[in-house]
BAFI-3210 file (N, C-alpha, C; in Angstrom, 3 decimals, decimal comma, padded with zeros to 6 digits):
// residues 87
n [1|2|3|4|5|6|7|8|9|10|11|12|13|14|15|16|17|18|19|20|21|22|23|24|25|26|27|28|29|30|31|32|33|34|35|36|37|38|39|40|41|42|43|44|45|46|47|48|49|50|51|52|53|54|55|56|57|58|59|60|61|62|63|64|65|66|67|68|69|70|71|72|73|74|75|76|77|78|79|80|81|82|83|84|85|86|87]
n.u [-060,817|-060,770|-058,274|-058,418|-058,482|-059,428|-058,503|-057,163|-054,820|-051,316|-047,768|-044,502|-041,539|-038,537|-036,221|-036,524|-036,855|-039,354|-042,908|-045,341|-048,244|-051,494|-053,207|-056,145|-057,176|-059,963|-060,247|-057,578|-054,671|-052,554|-049,402|-047,804|-045,093|-044,015|-041,323|-039,525|-038,065|-039,561|-041,682|-040,344|-039,695|-041,759|-042,126|-039,701|-038,976|-039,618|-038,528|-038,540|-040,098|-042,754|-043,334|-043,017|-045,210|-047,291|-046,907|-047,454|-050,180|-051,215|-050,845|-052,218|-054,335|-053,212|-051,009|-052,269|-053,490|-051,224|-050,281|-052,328|-051,930|-049,305|-049,768|-051,450|-049,793|-048,917|-048,758|-047,162|-045,212|-044,875|-045,001|-042,954|-043,007|-041,390|-039,719|-039,562|-041,917|-043,817|-043,589]
n.v [004,480|005,409|006,132|009,025|011,166|013,970|016,478|017,777|019,090|019,430|019,651|020,534|019,694|020,894|020,564|018,041|016,593|015,616|015,043|016,586|015,672|015,427|013,284|012,240|011,045|010,705|013,519|013,956|015,136|013,745|013,762|013,139|012,200|011,664|010,358|011,808|010,035|007,726|008,411|008,729|006,147|004,990|006,840|007,894|010,342|012,367|015,251|017,793|020,307|020,887|018,643|016,657|017,180|016,777|014,066|013,014|013,714|012,162|009,623|009,596|008,039|005,437|006,137|007,079|004,704|003,172|004,774|004,413|001,697|001,695|003,355|001,735|000,027|001,114|003,961|007,036|010,081|011,328|010,217|008,734|007,896|005,628|004,382|001,678|001,125|000,931|-001,439]
n.w [049,479|046,018|043,635|041,737|038,814|038,367|037,687|034,887|034,438|033,810|034,023|032,880|034,500|034,490|036,056|037,219|034,958|034,096|033,829|035,697|037,464|039,014|041,275|043,059|046,150|047,513|049,418|049,498|047,993|045,586|044,466|041,346|039,211|035,926|034,362|031,626|030,128|030,233|028,617|026,228|025,604|024,173|022,211|020,532|019,281|020,938|022,302|023,467|025,583|024,652|023,095|025,031|026,711|024,876|024,314|026,825|027,032|024,945|025,941|028,286|029,536|029,847|031,412|033,726|034,513|035,173|037,235|039,126|039,705|040,804|043,003|044,476|045,825|048,155|050,340|049,630|049,851|047,389|043,973|041,537|038,295|036,236|033,244|033,752|035,187|033,222|031,891]
ca.u [-061,060|-060,142|-057,497|-059,087|-057,724|-060,382|-057,775|-056,407|-053,606|-050,003|-046,721|-043,161|-040,582|-037,232|-035,230|-036,720|-037,029|-040,570|-044,204|-046,032|-049,700|-052,073|-054,322|-056,855|-057,759|-060,911|-059,817|-056,122|-053,963|-051,455|-048,564|-047,111|-044,198|-043,643|-040,055|-039,611|-037,501|-040,665|-042,439|-039,493|-039,629|-042,751|-042,064|-038,310|-038,803|-039,988|-037,249|-038,659|-041,235|-044,027|-043,527|-043,208|-046,598|-048,151|-046,774|-048,208|-051,602|-051,562|-050,788|-052,788|-055,110|-052,309|-050,204|-053,111|-053,641|-049,975|-050,258|-053,227|-051,275|-048,199|-050,374|-052,079|-048,767|-048,578|-048,805|-045,903|-045,379|-045,046|-044,716|-042,228|-043,180|-040,244|-039,960|-039,751|-043,316|-044,663|-043,282]
ca.v [005,395|005,113|007,222|009,646|012,214|014,929|017,665|017,389|019,884|018,784|020,629|019,991|020,093|020,753|020,078|016,594|015,994|014,822|015,706|016,545|015,657|015,150|012,381|012,527|009,941|011,476|014,918|013,998|015,348|012,790|014,220|012,156|012,630|010,619|010,761|011,931|008,816|006,776|008,845|008,506|004,713|004,671|007,876|008,366|011,702|013,331|015,861|019,134|020,442|020,787|017,234|015,885|017,365|016,120|012,617|012,725|013,794|011,021|008,389|009,925|006,937|004,373|006,704|007,075|003,307|002,804|005,522|003,711|000,451|002,041|003,897|000,644|-000,706|001,781|005,427|007,789|011,532|011,556|009,033|008,974|006,783|005,485|003,460|000,360|000,966|000,741|-002,721]
ca.w [048,380|044,738|043,070|040,594|038,157|037,818|037,246|033,698|034,275|033,935|033,730|032,718|035,522|033,843|037,020|037,388|033,625|034,287|033,764|036,990|037,420|040,327|041,499|044,310|046,902|048,305|049,464|049,555|046,737|045,433|043,353|040,517|038,143|034,980|033,761|030,173|029,538|030,092|027,436|025,060|025,303|023,133|021,183|020,600|018,760|021,982|022,669|024,031|026,495|023,932|022,714|026,260|027,139|023,888|024,527|028,041|026,710|024,093|026,736|029,600|030,136|030,315|032,502|034,922|034,931|035,850|038,491|040,069|040,109|041,697|044,222|045,232|046,565|049,407|050,331|049,675|049,775|045,960|043,165|040,304|037,362|035,346|032,137|034,368|035,603|032,043|031,242]
c.u [-060,300|-059,402|-058,186|-058,225|-058,668|-059,712|-056,876|-055,110|-052,367|-048,989|-045,383|-042,261|-039,187|-036,174|-035,323|-036,744|-038,224|-041,809|-044,877|-047,538|-050,219|-053,176|-054,963|-057,427|-058,704|-060,493|-058,298|-055,518|-052,742|-050,608|-047,834|-046,182|-044,008|-042,403|-040,183|-039,004|-038,578|-041,511|-041,654|-039,428|-040,601|-042,730|-040,671|-038,095|-039,156|-038,702|-037,339|-039,951|-042,583|-044,327|-043,704|-044,667|-047,567|-048,099|-047,527|-049,701|-052,054|-051,631|-051,450|-053,496|-054,187|-051,411|-051,011|-053,361|-052,404|-049,883|-051,154|-052,573|-050,147|-048,737|-050,951|-051,083|-048,336|-048,523|-047,411|-046,224|-045,586|-044,598|-044,004|-042,365|-042,015|-040,608|-040,203|-041,208|-044,245|-044,405|-044,248]
c.v [004,944|006,340|007,722|010,779|013,242|016,188|017,271|018,186|019,022|019,832|019,913|020,557|019,830|020,188|018,563|015,844|015,048|015,695|015,498|016,546|015,206|014,114|012,760|011,239|010,599|012,932|015,065|014,127|014,432|013,216|013,062|012,876|011,433|011,123|010,828|010,711|007,746|007,133|008,568|007,027|004,343|005,673|008,516|009,805|012,776|013,930|017,299|019,232|020,273|019,339|016,336|015,968|016,702|014,601|012,189|012,700|012,589|009,718|008,548|008,730|005,839|004,870|006,690|005,660|002,824|003,513|004,857|002,436|000,727|002,537|002,786|-000,143|-000,024|003,282|006,020|009,272|011,967|010,313|009,461|007,730|006,780|004,535|002,039|000,100|000,663|-000,561|-003,791]
c.w [047,139|044,233|041,808|040,057|037,531|037,257|036,074|033,519|034,478|033,578|033,622|033,807|034,950|034,787|037,195|036,057|033,657|034,107|035,114|036,742|038,778|040,253|042,821|044,874|047,899|048,258|049,497|048,163|046,699|044,229|042,666|039,554|037,225|034,248|032,246|029,484|029,354|028,879|026,161|024,669|024,191|021,984|021,198|020,126|019,787|022,540|023,178|024,841|025,800|023,558|023,934|026,704|026,178|024,051|025,783|027,731|025,886|024,882|028,103|030,255|030,652|031,451|033,797|035,423|035,687|037,194|039,537|040,593|041,104|043,038|045,096|046,080|047,852|049,248|050,458|049,608|048,330|045,216|041,891|039,444|036,376|034,202|032,664|034,735|034,435|031,320|031,664]
res [m|t|l|a|f|p|n|r|s|r|s|y|d|a|a|r|k|a|i|r|f|l|g|y|d|g|t|f|e|v|p|f|f|v|e|v|q|a|l|k|a|s|q|p|a|v|d|n|e|t|r|y|l|a|a|f|d|a|a|r|i|s|i|q|d|v|a|r|e|v|y|s|h|g|r|k|r|l|y|v|l|t|a|y|d|f|k]
***
């Protein structure tokens, strides 16, 4: 199966300092987090929840591409994307 992102919802997780979003591999839900530091790497002015979510939305396609690449390396319970994954 191919990882897909039909659900456009995302949310800010203050405890993790990350944006949570979901991918799907067939009927299997695959949780992802992208650290806000990864978003700040390309947009340093990102400094609050509203801006974190806007930065995520602006970079959604590239974030999902990175998520697919990371997912292709093996199955995990959840995936955390860091600034390192975007280099």
